[in-house]
N, CA and C atoms of all chains as a GROMACS GRO file, in nm:
protein
  567
    1MET      N    1  -3.233   3.669   3.300
    1MET     CA    2  -3.157   3.709   3.181
    1MET      C    3  -3.017   3.750   3.219
    2ALA      N    4  -3.001   3.811   3.339
    2ALA     CA    5  -2.868   3.853   3.383
    2ALA      C    6  -2.780   3.730   3.401
    3ASP      N    7  -2.839   3.620   3.445
    3ASP     CA    8  -2.763   3.496   3.461
    3ASP      C    9  -2.706   3.451   3.330
    4LYS      N   10  -2.787   3.458   3.226
    4LYS     CA   11  -2.741   3.407   3.097
    4LYS      C   12  -2.627   3.493   3.046
    5GLU      N   13  -2.628   3.620   3.080
    5GLU     CA   14  -2.521   3.705   3.030
    5GLU      C   15  -2.391   3.671   3.098
    6LYS      N   16  -2.396   3.634   3.226
    6LYS     CA   17  -2.272   3.603   3.296
    6LYS      C   18  -2.214   3.473   3.244
    7LYS      N   19  -2.297   3.368   3.237
    7LYS     CA   20  -2.243   3.240   3.196
    7LYS      C   21  -2.257   3.220   3.047
    8LYS      N   22  -2.177   3.290   2.971
    8LYS     CA   23  -2.194   3.275   2.827
    8LYS      C   24  -2.133   3.145   2.778
    9LYS      N   25  -2.005   3.122   2.813
    9LYS     CA   26  -1.933   3.012   2.752
    9LYS      C   27  -1.915   2.896   2.847
   10GLU      N   28  -1.989   2.898   2.959
   10GLU     CA   29  -1.964   2.790   3.054
   10GLU      C   30  -2.025   2.661   3.003
   11SER      N   31  -1.946   2.558   3.004
   11SER     CA   32  -1.992   2.432   2.952
   11SER      C   33  -2.069   2.359   3.059
   12ILE      N   34  -2.170   2.283   3.019
   12ILE     CA   35  -2.245   2.209   3.119
   12ILE      C   36  -2.174   2.079   3.153
   13PHE      N   37  -2.074   2.045   3.078
   13PHE     CA   38  -2.006   1.919   3.099
   13PHE      C   39  -1.857   1.945   3.095
   14ASP      N   40  -1.787   1.910   3.200
   14ASP     CA   41  -1.646   1.942   3.209
   14ASP      C   42  -1.563   1.829   3.152
   15LEU      N   43  -1.506   1.853   3.035
   15LEU     CA   44  -1.429   1.748   2.970
   15LEU      C   45  -1.291   1.732   3.031
   16SER      N   46  -1.251   1.823   3.118
   16SER     CA   47  -1.115   1.811   3.170
   16SER      C   48  -1.100   1.686   3.255
   17THR      N   49  -1.213   1.631   3.302
   17THR     CA   50  -1.203   1.506   3.378
   17THR      C   51  -1.166   1.390   3.287
   18TYR      N   52  -1.182   1.409   3.156
   18TYR     CA   53  -1.152   1.302   3.063
   18TYR      C   54  -1.016   1.315   2.996
   19ILE      N   55  -0.945   1.421   3.029
   19ILE     CA   56  -0.814   1.440   2.966
   19ILE      C   57  -0.726   1.322   3.000
   20ASP      N   58  -0.655   1.273   2.897
   20ASP     CA   59  -0.565   1.158   2.910
   20ASP      C   60  -0.638   1.028   2.939
   21LYS      N   61  -0.768   1.029   2.918
   21LYS     CA   62  -0.844   0.905   2.932
   21LYS      C   63  -0.890   0.860   2.794
   22HIS      N   64  -0.917   0.733   2.784
   22HIS     CA   65  -0.966   0.676   2.660
   22HIS      C   66  -1.116   0.702   2.648
   23ILE      N   67  -1.155   0.768   2.540
   23ILE     CA   68  -1.297   0.796   2.524
   23ILE      C   69  -1.345   0.750   2.388
   24ARG      N   70  -1.474   0.738   2.378
   24ARG     CA   71  -1.536   0.702   2.252
   24ARG      C   72  -1.620   0.819   2.205
   25VAL      N   73  -1.612   0.850   2.077
   25VAL     CA   74  -1.683   0.964   2.022
   25VAL      C   75  -1.767   0.916   1.904
   26LYS      N   76  -1.891   0.958   1.900
   26LYS     CA   77  -1.973   0.927   1.784
   26LYS      C   78  -2.003   1.055   1.708
   27PHE      N   79  -2.006   1.044   1.575
   27PHE     CA   80  -2.025   1.162   1.492
   27PHE      C   81  -2.154   1.153   1.414
   28GLN      N   82  -2.199   1.268   1.368
   28GLN     CA   83  -2.306   1.271   1.270
   28GLN      C   84  -2.257   1.201   1.145
   29GLY      N   85  -2.342   1.122   1.086
   29GLY     CA   86  -2.298   1.052   0.966
   29GLY      C   87  -2.259   0.910   0.996
   30GLY      N   88  -2.257   0.871   1.125
   30GLY     CA   89  -2.236   0.731   1.158
   30GLY      C   90  -2.094   0.691   1.191
   31ARG      N   91  -2.001   0.783   1.181
   31ARG     CA   92  -1.865   0.744   1.215
   31ARG      C   93  -1.849   0.735   1.366
   32GLU      N   94  -1.759   0.648   1.408
   32GLU     CA   95  -1.725   0.643   1.549
   32GLU      C   96  -1.574   0.641   1.560
   33ALA      N   97  -1.524   0.697   1.667
   33ALA     CA   98  -1.381   0.695   1.687
   33ALA      C   99  -1.353   0.681   1.834
   34SER      N  100  -1.236   0.628   1.866
   34SER     CA  101  -1.198   0.625   2.006
   34SER      C  102  -1.051   0.660   2.016
   35GLY      N  103  -1.015   0.722   2.126
   35GLY     CA  104  -0.877   0.762   2.143
   35GLY      C  105  -0.860   0.828   2.278
   36VAL      N  106  -0.738   0.872   2.304
   36VAL     CA  107  -0.709   0.938   2.430
   36VAL      C  108  -0.731   1.088   2.412
   37LEU      N  109  -0.811   1.144   2.498
   37LEU     CA  110  -0.843   1.287   2.486
   37LEU      C  111  -0.724   1.370   2.530
   38LYS      N  112  -0.673   1.449   2.437
   38LYS     CA  113  -0.558   1.531   2.469
   38LYS      C  114  -0.596   1.678   2.489
   39GLY      N  115  -0.708   1.718   2.428
   39GLY     CA  116  -0.746   1.858   2.442
   39GLY      C  117  -0.884   1.881   2.385
   40PHE      N  118  -0.940   1.993   2.421
   40PHE     CA  119  -1.074   2.026   2.373
   40PHE      C  120  -1.093   2.176   2.387
   41ASP      N  121  -1.201   2.225   2.329
   41ASP     CA  122  -1.234   2.366   2.348
   41ASP      C  123  -1.385   2.377   2.372
   42PRO      N  124  -1.435   2.496   2.405
   42PRO     CA  125  -1.578   2.507   2.438
   42PRO      C  126  -1.670   2.470   2.323
   43LEU      N  127  -1.618   2.476   2.200
   43LEU     CA  128  -1.702   2.440   2.086
   43LEU      C  129  -1.705   2.289   2.066
   44LEU      N  130  -1.639   2.218   2.155
   44LEU     CA  131  -1.637   2.071   2.150
   44LEU      C  132  -1.548   2.015   2.040
   45ASN      N  133  -1.461   2.097   1.983
   45ASN     CA  134  -1.355   2.039   1.901
   45ASN      C  135  -1.265   1.960   1.994
   46LEU      N  136  -1.222   1.842   1.950
   46LEU     CA  137  -1.144   1.756   2.037
   46LEU      C  138  -1.011   1.723   1.972
   47VAL      N  139  -0.911   1.697   2.056
   47VAL     CA  140  -0.786   1.641   2.009
   47VAL      C  141  -0.776   1.501   2.066
   48LEU      N  142  -0.770   1.402   1.978
   48LEU     CA  143  -0.758   1.264   2.023
   48LEU      C  144  -0.626   1.206   1.977
   49ASP      N  145  -0.563   1.129   2.063
   49ASP     CA  146  -0.437   1.066   2.027
   49ASP      C  147  -0.456   0.916   2.015
   50GLY      N  148  -0.379   0.856   1.926
   50GLY     CA  149  -0.388   0.712   1.906
   50GLY      C  150  -0.526   0.671   1.861
   51THR      N  151  -0.585   0.751   1.771
   51THR     CA  152  -0.725   0.734   1.737
   51THR      C  153  -0.748   0.612   1.650
   52ILE      N  154  -0.854   0.540   1.683
   52ILE     CA  155  -0.901   0.432   1.597
   52ILE      C  156  -1.037   0.474   1.545
   53GLU      N  157  -1.057   0.465   1.415
   53GLU     CA  158  -1.184   0.503   1.358
   53GLU      C  159  -1.261   0.380   1.317
   54TYR      N  160  -1.389   0.379   1.345
   54TYR     CA  161  -1.478   0.270   1.304
   54TYR      C  162  -1.579   0.324   1.206
   55MET      N  163  -1.608   0.246   1.104
   55MET     CA  164  -1.709   0.290   1.010
   55MET      C  165  -1.828   0.197   1.017
   56ARG      N  166  -1.947   0.252   1.000
   56ARG     CA  167  -2.070   0.173   1.007
   56ARG      C  168  -2.122   0.152   0.868
   57ASP      N  169  -2.156   0.031   0.836
   57ASP     CA  170  -2.210   0.000   0.703
   57ASP      C  171  -2.349  -0.060   0.717
   58PRO      N  172  -2.426  -0.064   0.609
   58PRO     CA  173  -2.558  -0.127   0.617
   58PRO      C  174  -2.552  -0.271   0.667
   59ASP      N  175  -2.458  -0.348   0.612
   59ASP     CA  176  -2.452  -0.487   0.659
   59ASP      C  177  -2.375  -0.499   0.789
   60ASP      N  178  -2.307  -0.392   0.825
   60ASP     CA  179  -2.224  -0.398   0.946
   60ASP      C  180  -2.305  -0.361   1.070
   61GLN      N  181  -2.400  -0.268   1.053
   61GLN     CA  182  -2.484  -0.220   1.165
   61GLN      C  183  -2.399  -0.181   1.284
   62TYR      N  184  -2.403  -0.258   1.389
   62TYR     CA  185  -2.331  -0.216   1.508
   62TYR      C  186  -2.203  -0.293   1.531
   63LYS      N  187  -2.166  -0.374   1.435
   63LYS     CA  188  -2.037  -0.444   1.446
   63LYS      C  189  -1.927  -0.345   1.417
   64LEU      N  190  -1.839  -0.329   1.511
   64LEU     CA  191  -1.740  -0.224   1.493
   64LEU      C  192  -1.609  -0.274   1.436
   65THR      N  193  -1.589  -0.405   1.433
   65THR     CA  194  -1.454  -0.450   1.402
   65THR      C  195  -1.423  -0.453   1.255
   66GLU      N  196  -1.523  -0.430   1.170
   66GLU     CA  197  -1.499  -0.447   1.027
   66GLU      C  198  -1.400  -0.347   0.972
   67ASP      N  199  -1.442  -0.222   0.967
   67ASP     CA  200  -1.353  -0.124   0.906
   67ASP      C  201  -1.295  -0.035   1.015
   68THR      N  202  -1.182  -0.074   1.068
   68THR     CA  203  -1.118   0.012   1.166
   68THR      C  204  -0.985   0.057   1.109
   69ARG      N  205  -0.948   0.180   1.136
   69ARG     CA  206  -0.816   0.221   1.095
   69ARG      C  207  -0.753   0.305   1.203
   70GLN      N  208  -0.624   0.296   1.208
   70GLN     CA  209  -0.548   0.375   1.302
   70GLN      C  210  -0.524   0.512   1.241
   71LEU      N  211  -0.556   0.615   1.317
   71LEU     CA  212  -0.540   0.748   1.261
   71LEU      C  213  -0.435   0.830   1.334
   72GLY      N  214  -0.398   0.792   1.455
   72GLY     CA  215  -0.298   0.871   1.525
   72GLY      C  216  -0.358   0.994   1.588
   73LEU      N  217  -0.289   1.106   1.573
   73LEU     CA  218  -0.333   1.230   1.636
   73LEU      C  219  -0.432   1.299   1.544
   74VAL      N  220  -0.555   1.317   1.591
   74VAL     CA  221  -0.654   1.383   1.506
   74VAL      C  222  -0.724   1.494   1.581
   75VAL      N  223  -0.782   1.584   1.502
   75VAL     CA  224  -0.870   1.686   1.556
   75VAL      C  225  -1.011   1.649   1.515
   76CYS      N  226  -1.101   1.639   1.610
   76CYS     CA  227  -1.240   1.608   1.579
   76CYS      C  228  -1.320   1.736   1.582
   77ARG      N  229  -1.399   1.756   1.479
   77ARG     CA  230  -1.475   1.879   1.466
   77ARG      C  231  -1.595   1.877   1.560
   78GLY      N  232  -1.604   1.978   1.645
   78GLY     CA  233  -1.710   1.980   1.745
   78GLY      C  234  -1.849   1.984   1.686
   79THR      N  235  -1.862   2.043   1.568
   79THR     CA  236  -1.996   2.057   1.511
   79THR      C  237  -2.052   1.923   1.467
   80SER      N  238  -1.970   1.821   1.454
   80SER     CA  239  -2.024   1.694   1.410
   80SER      C  240  -2.019   1.588   1.518
   81VAL      N  241  -1.975   1.627   1.639
   81VAL     CA  242  -1.975   1.532   1.751
   81VAL      C  243  -2.117   1.521   1.805
   82VAL      N  244  -2.164   1.398   1.823
   82VAL     CA  245  -2.295   1.381   1.886
   82VAL      C  246  -2.288   1.313   2.021
   83LEU      N  247  -2.184   1.236   2.047
   83LEU     CA  248  -2.177   1.167   2.176
   83LEU      C  249  -2.033   1.147   2.217
   84ILE      N  250  -2.008   1.167   2.346
   84ILE     CA  251  -1.876   1.138   2.402
   84ILE      C  252  -1.897   1.054   2.525
   85CYS      N  253  -1.829   0.942   2.533
   85CYS     CA  254  -1.841   0.862   2.655
   85CYS      C  255  -1.709   0.792   2.682
   86PRO      N  256  -1.685   0.748   2.804
   86PRO     CA  257  -1.562   0.676   2.832
   86PRO      C  258  -1.560   0.544   2.756
   87GLN      N  259  -1.441   0.504   2.718
   87GLN     CA  260  -1.427   0.385   2.635
   87GLN      C  261  -1.482   0.261   2.703
   88ASP      N  262  -1.458   0.251   2.833
   88ASP     CA  263  -1.507   0.132   2.902
   88ASP      C  264  -1.633   0.164   2.980
   89GLY      N  265  -1.706   0.265   2.936
   89GLY     CA  266  -1.823   0.306   3.012
   89GLY      C  267  -1.950   0.238   2.970
   90MET      N  268  -1.937   0.139   2.880
   90MET     CA  269  -2.060   0.077   2.833
   90MET      C  270  -2.044  -0.074   2.837
   91GLU      N  271  -2.153  -0.142   2.866
   91GLU     CA  272  -2.150  -0.287   2.854
   91GLU      C  273  -2.282  -0.332   2.797
   92ALA      N  274  -2.280  -0.441   2.726
   92ALA     CA  275  -2.402  -0.493   2.667
   92ALA      C  276  -2.481  -0.566   2.774
   93ILE      N  277  -2.611  -0.540   2.779
   93ILE     CA  278  -2.698  -0.611   2.874
   93ILE      C  279  -2.808  -0.680   2.795
   94PRO      N  280  -2.870  -0.782   2.854
   94PRO     CA  281  -2.983  -0.846   2.783
   94PRO      C  282  -3.096  -0.745   2.767
   95ASN      N  283  -3.170  -0.760   2.662
   95ASN     CA  284  -3.276  -0.666   2.629
   95ASN      C  285  -3.376  -0.652   2.743
   96PRO      N  286  -3.387  -0.535   2.806
   96PRO     CA  287  -3.476  -0.522   2.921
   96PRO      C  288  -3.621  -0.506   2.882
   97PHE      N  289  -3.650  -0.497   2.755
   97PHE     CA  290  -3.786  -0.467   2.714
   97PHE      C  291  -3.864  -0.589   2.669
   98ILE      N  292  -3.800  -0.704   2.673
   98ILE     CA  293  -3.867  -0.821   2.616
   98ILE      C  294  -3.974  -0.876   2.708
   99GLN      N  295  -3.947  -0.877   2.841
   99GLN     CA  296  -4.039  -0.949   2.928
   99GLN      C  297  -4.162  -0.868   2.959
  100GLN      N  298  -4.252  -0.855   2.865
  100GLN     CA  299  -4.376  -0.786   2.894
  100GLN      C  300  -4.490  -0.883   2.880
  101GLN      N  301  -4.504  -0.967   2.980
  101GLN     CA  302  -4.606  -1.072   2.969
  101GLN      C  303  -4.711  -1.055   3.076
  102ASP      N  304  -4.741  -0.929   3.112
  102ASP     CA  305  -4.845  -0.907   3.213
  102ASP      C  306  -4.981  -0.942   3.157
  103GLY      N  307  -5.059  -1.011   3.237
  103GLY     CA  308  -5.192  -1.056   3.195
  103GLY      C  309  -5.292  -0.944   3.190
  104MET      N  310  -1.531   3.386   3.043
  104MET     CA  311  -1.407   3.334   2.982
  104MET      C  312  -1.314   3.279   3.088
  105ALA      N  313  -1.336   3.319   3.213
  105ALA     CA  314  -1.248   3.270   3.318
  105ALA      C  315  -1.266   3.119   3.334
  106ALA      N  316  -1.386   3.073   3.311
  106ALA     CA  317  -1.410   2.929   3.326
  106ALA      C  318  -1.324   2.852   3.228
  107ILE      N  319  -1.304   2.907   3.109
  107ILE     CA  320  -1.230   2.833   3.008
  107ILE      C  321  -1.082   2.831   3.042
  108ALA      N  322  -1.030   2.945   3.086
  108ALA     CA  323  -0.886   2.955   3.109
  108ALA      C  324  -0.845   2.863   3.221
  109SER      N  325  -0.934   2.833   3.311
  109SER     CA  326  -0.893   2.754   3.426
  109SER      C  327  -0.910   2.605   3.403
  110THR      N  328  -0.951   2.565   3.283
  110THR     CA  329  -0.971   2.422   3.262
  110THR      C  330  -0.840   2.348   3.276
  111ASN      N  331  -0.748   2.370   3.183
  111ASN     CA  332  -0.622   2.296   3.190
  111ASN      C  333  -0.523   2.361   3.095
  112PRO      N  334  -0.434   2.443   3.141
  112PRO     CA  335  -0.342   2.516   3.053
  112PRO      C  336  -0.246   2.423   2.980
  113SER      N  337  -0.226   2.302   3.027
  113SER     CA  338  -0.127   2.218   2.964
  113SER      C  339  -0.188   2.124   2.861
  114GLN      N  340  -0.314   2.144   2.828
  114GLN     CA  341  -0.374   2.057   2.728
  114GLN      C  342  -0.349   2.114   2.591
  115LEU      N  343  -0.380   2.036   2.493
  115LEU     CA  344  -0.357   2.074   2.355
  115LEU      C  345  -0.487   2.124   2.296
  116LEU      N  346  -0.492   2.248   2.255
  116LEU     CA  347  -0.614   2.301   2.196
  116LEU      C  348  -0.628   2.253   2.052
  117PRO      N  349  -0.748   2.215   2.014
  117PRO     CA  350  -0.767   2.162   1.878
  117PRO      C  351  -0.724   2.258   1.769
  118LEU      N  352  -0.764   2.384   1.782
  118LEU     CA  353  -0.731   2.476   1.675
  118LEU      C  354  -0.582   2.508   1.674
  119GLU      N  355  -0.517   2.491   1.786
  119GLU     CA  356  -0.372   2.508   1.787
  119GLU      C  357  -0.307   2.401   1.704
  120LEU      N  358  -0.358   2.280   1.718
  120LEU     CA  359  -0.302   2.170   1.642
  120LEU      C  360  -0.322   2.191   1.493
  121VAL      N  361  -0.439   2.242   1.456
  121VAL     CA  362  -0.463   2.269   1.314
  121VAL      C  363  -0.370   2.379   1.267
  122ASP      N  364  -0.348   2.476   1.353
  122ASP     CA  365  -0.261   2.588   1.318
  122ASP      C  366  -0.118   2.540   1.294
  123LYS      N  367  -0.073   2.444   1.375
  123LYS     CA  368   0.062   2.392   1.355
  123LYS      C  369   0.074   2.320   1.223
  124CYS      N  370  -0.039   2.276   1.175
  124CYS     CA  371  -0.038   2.194   1.054
  124CYS      C  372  -0.037   2.278   0.928
  125ILE      N  373  -0.049   2.408   0.941
  125ILE     CA  374  -0.050   2.492   0.821
  125ILE      C  375   0.081   2.475   0.747
  126GLY      N  376   0.072   2.452   0.618
  126GLY     CA  377   0.193   2.434   0.539
  126GLY      C  378   0.232   2.289   0.525
  127SER      N  379   0.168   2.202   0.599
  127SER     CA  380   0.204   2.060   0.583
  127SER      C  381   0.083   1.979   0.544
  128ARG      N  382   0.110   1.854   0.524
  128ARG     CA  383   0.010   1.763   0.474
  128ARG      C  384  -0.102   1.742   0.575
  129ILE      N  385  -0.224   1.736   0.525
  129ILE     CA  386  -0.335   1.708   0.615
  129ILE      C  387  -0.433   1.616   0.545
  130HIS      N  388  -0.501   1.536   0.622
  130HIS     CA  389  -0.598   1.443   0.569
  130HIS      C  390  -0.730   1.476   0.636
  131ILE      N  391  -0.829   1.510   0.557
  131ILE     CA  392  -0.956   1.556   0.611
  131ILE      C  393  -1.063   1.453   0.585
  132VAL      N  394  -1.134   1.416   0.688
  132VAL     CA  395  -1.241   1.318   0.676
  132VAL      C  396  -1.374   1.390   0.691
  133MET      N  397  -1.461   1.373   0.592
  133MET     CA  398  -1.590   1.441   0.595
  133MET      C  399  -1.694   1.353   0.663
  134LYS      N  400  -1.813   1.409   0.684
  134LYS     CA  401  -1.919   1.333   0.748
  134LYS      C  402  -1.963   1.216   0.663
  135ASN      N  403  -1.962   1.235   0.534
  135ASN     CA  404  -1.997   1.121   0.447
  135ASN      C  405  -1.870   1.043   0.416
  136ASP      N  406  -1.864   0.977   0.303
  136ASP     CA  407  -1.749   0.890   0.277
  136ASP      C  408  -1.635   0.960   0.205
  137LYS      N  409  -1.639   1.091   0.198
  137LYS     CA  410  -1.534   1.159   0.124
  137LYS      C  411  -1.417   1.191   0.214
  138GLU      N  412  -1.298   1.178   0.157
  138GLU     CA  413  -1.180   1.220   0.230
  138GLU      C  414  -1.090   1.300   0.138
  139ILE      N  415  -1.018   1.388   0.195
  139ILE     CA  416  -0.936   1.479   0.115
  139ILE      C  417  -0.796   1.485   0.173
  140VAL      N  418  -0.699   1.473   0.086
  140VAL     CA  419  -0.560   1.482   0.132
  140VAL      C  420  -0.495   1.598   0.060
  141GLY      N  421  -0.422   1.678   0.132
  141GLY     CA  422  -0.357   1.789   0.065
  141GLY      C  423  -0.273   1.870   0.160
  142THR      N  424  -0.232   1.984   0.115
  142THR     CA  425  -0.150   2.074   0.197
  142THR      C  426  -0.238   2.185   0.250
  143LEU      N  427  -0.237   2.202   0.379
  143LEU     CA  428  -0.323   2.302   0.441
  143LEU      C  429  -0.264   2.441   0.423
  144LEU      N  430  -0.343   2.528   0.364
  144LEU     CA  431  -0.295   2.664   0.344
  144LEU      C  432  -0.343   2.759   0.453
  145GLY      N  433  -0.462   2.733   0.506
  145GLY     CA  434  -0.510   2.822   0.610
  145GLY      C  435  -0.649   2.784   0.653
  146PHE      N  436  -0.697   2.846   0.759
  146PHE     CA  437  -0.831   2.817   0.805
  146PHE      C  438  -0.884   2.936   0.884
  147ASP      N  439  -1.016   2.933   0.911
  147ASP     CA  440  -1.075   3.041   0.990
  147ASP      C  441  -1.162   2.983   1.100
  148ASP      N  442  -1.239   3.067   1.164
  148ASP     CA  443  -1.317   3.023   1.279
  148ASP      C  444  -1.415   2.912   1.247
  149PHE      N  445  -1.471   2.916   1.127
  149PHE     CA  446  -1.568   2.814   1.092
  149PHE      C  447  -1.500   2.697   1.024
  150LEU      N  448  -1.369   2.702   1.023
  150LEU     CA  449  -1.290   2.594   0.966
  150LEU      C  450  -1.310   2.580   0.816
  151PHE      N  451  -1.320   2.691   0.748
  151PHE     CA  452  -1.303   2.687   0.604
  151PHE      C  453  -1.155   2.663   0.579
  152LEU      N  454  -1.124   2.567   0.497
  152LEU     CA  455  -0.984   2.537   0.472
  152LEU      C  456  -0.944   2.571   0.331
  153CYS      N  457  -0.825   2.619   0.317
  153CYS     CA  458  -0.768   2.629   0.184
  153CYS      C  459  -0.670   2.515   0.171
  154VAL      N  460  -0.695   2.430   0.079
  154VAL     CA  461  -0.611   2.313   0.064
  154VAL      C  462  -0.564   2.306  -0.080
  155SER      N  463  -0.442   2.271  -0.097
  155SER     CA  464  -0.392   2.257  -0.233
  155SER      C  465  -0.358   2.111  -0.258
  156GLU      N  466  -0.352   2.074  -0.381
  156GLU     CA  467  -0.314   1.937  -0.420
  156GLU      C  468  -0.404   1.833  -0.359
  157ILE      N  469  -0.531   1.846  -0.372
  157ILE     CA  470  -0.616   1.752  -0.301
  157ILE      C  471  -0.655   1.634  -0.388
  158THR      N  472  -0.678   1.526  -0.323
  158THR     CA  473  -0.722   1.405  -0.390
  158THR      C  474  -0.835   1.346  -0.307
  159PRO      N  475  -0.960   1.373  -0.338
  159PRO     CA  476  -1.068   1.312  -0.262
  159PRO      C  477  -1.064   1.162  -0.279
  160GLU      N  478  -1.058   1.093  -0.168
  160GLU     CA  479  -1.040   0.948  -0.170
  160GLU      C  480  -1.174   0.880  -0.186
  161GLY      N  481  -1.174   0.763  -0.240
  161GLY     CA  482  -1.301   0.692  -0.256
  161GLY      C  483  -1.295   0.610  -0.382
  162ARG      N  484  -1.403   0.612  -0.458
  162ARG     CA  485  -1.397   0.534  -0.581
  162ARG      C  486  -1.313   0.604  -0.684
  163ARG      N  487  -1.322   0.734  -0.693
  163ARG     CA  488  -1.243   0.806  -0.792
  163ARG      C  489  -1.141   0.893  -0.719
  164ILE      N  490  -1.033   0.916  -0.782
  164ILE     CA  491  -0.937   1.011  -0.729
  164ILE      C  492  -0.924   1.126  -0.827
  165THR      N  493  -0.956   1.243  -0.780
  165THR     CA  494  -0.947   1.359  -0.868
  165THR      C  495  -0.845   1.455  -0.809
  166LYS      N  496  -0.749   1.492  -0.886
  166LYS     CA  497  -0.651   1.587  -0.836
  166LYS      C  498  -0.697   1.728  -0.871
  167LEU      N  499  -0.704   1.812  -0.770
  167LEU     CA  500  -0.742   1.951  -0.794
  167LEU      C  501  -0.630   2.041  -0.745
  168ASP      N  502  -0.640   2.166  -0.780
  168ASP     CA  503  -0.531   2.254  -0.743
  168ASP      C  504  -0.552   2.316  -0.605
  169GLN      N  505  -0.630   2.422  -0.600
  169GLN     CA  506  -0.659   2.483  -0.471
  169GLN      C  507  -0.808   2.485  -0.448
  170ILE      N  508  -0.850   2.456  -0.328
  170ILE     CA  509  -0.992   2.464  -0.301
  170ILE      C  510  -1.016   2.536  -0.170
  171LEU      N  511  -1.136   2.586  -0.158
  171LEU     CA  512  -1.183   2.639  -0.032
  171LEU      C  513  -1.286   2.540   0.018
  172LEU      N  514  -1.254   2.475   0.128
  172LEU     CA  515  -1.340   2.368   0.177
  172LEU      C  516  -1.428   2.420   0.289
  173ASN      N  517  -1.557   2.397   0.278
  173ASN     CA  518  -1.650   2.440   0.379
  173ASN      C  519  -1.639   2.352   0.503
  174GLY      N  520  -1.623   2.416   0.619
  174GLY     CA  521  -1.602   2.340   0.741
  174GLY      C  522  -1.724   2.271   0.795
  175ASN      N  523  -1.841   2.295   0.734
  175ASN     CA  524  -1.964   2.238   0.788
  175ASN      C  525  -1.963   2.087   0.791
  176ASN      N  526  -1.902   2.026   0.690
  176ASN     CA  527  -1.911   1.881   0.678
  176ASN      C  528  -1.786   1.808   0.724
  177ILE      N  529  -1.694   1.880   0.782
  177ILE     CA  530  -1.571   1.816   0.827
  177ILE      C  531  -1.597   1.741   0.956
  178THR      N  532  -1.550   1.616   0.963
  178THR     CA  533  -1.561   1.538   1.086
  178THR      C  534  -1.427   1.531   1.157
  179MET      N  535  -1.322   1.496   1.081
  179MET     CA  536  -1.191   1.485   1.147
  179MET      C  537  -1.081   1.546   1.061
  180LEU      N  538  -0.979   1.594   1.128
  180LEU     CA  539  -0.861   1.643   1.055
  180LEU      C  540  -0.742   1.567   1.109
  181ILE      N  541  -0.664   1.511   1.018
  181ILE     CA  542  -0.551   1.431   1.060
  181ILE      C  543  -0.424   1.494   1.004
  182PRO      N  544  -0.345   1.557   1.089
  182PRO     CA  545  -0.223   1.620   1.038
  182PRO      C  546  -0.126   1.515   0.986
  183GLY      N  547  -0.064   1.547   0.875
  183GLY     CA  548   0.036   1.457   0.822
  183GLY      C  549  -0.022   1.331   0.763
  184GLY      N  550  -0.153   1.328   0.740
  184GLY     CA  551  -0.215   1.205   0.694
  184GLY      C  552  -0.188   1.176   0.549
  185GLU      N  553  -0.194   1.048   0.516
  185GLU     CA  554  -0.170   1.008   0.378
  185GLU      C  555  -0.297   0.965   0.310
  186GLY      N  556  -0.404   0.943   0.386
  186GLY     CA  557  -0.524   0.889   0.325
  186GLY      C  558  -0.529   0.739   0.348
  187PRO      N  559  -0.643   0.676   0.323
  187PRO     CA  560  -0.659   0.533   0.350
  187PRO      C  561  -0.561   0.445   0.274
  188GLU      N  562  -0.588   0.422   0.148
  188GLU     CA  563  -0.491   0.344   0.071
  188GLU      C  564  -0.442   0.430  -0.044
  189VAL      N  565  -0.327   0.485  -0.027
  189VAL     CA  566  -0.277   0.575  -0.130
  189VAL      C  567  -0.219   0.498  -0.248
   0.00000   0.00000   0.00000
């Protein structure tokens, strides 16, 4: 319990490594945005520059190019952030779960 | 608190940016499809906003005078924003 009292606000993930890097952020509600991380706080509020926002629609599913808009400098509310990852940190791979043909 | 101060003093804190925006135009994007454009009057720790002259964007545009907006559903704040298609 004494440990918990000392480390009250220490974050388990250091976002300072992402400062000035292009990141992708996903929000509750299905919105996604990407931009250059300019600042953050322990509550996970973010400042993104040159932000592009993507919207997800029923017919759009995971296609991101449909509704994109340039937003510029934005503040992202930490309470609605669900995922942060580097912009080029993901690549599509063939479905690894298909080949289940064990006899 | 020492851990926080040593992160990066030259970065831009989110709430500082919102604070700079007080008195000027702001565009607020909610978790759902609602967006609000108006003049930011003030905010608090939970990001309750006082906004005047708002026009929630979407199918209808309703002009209201002053509102107190609950910060629970806010996703993004865009200083100086005009809204999608004004």
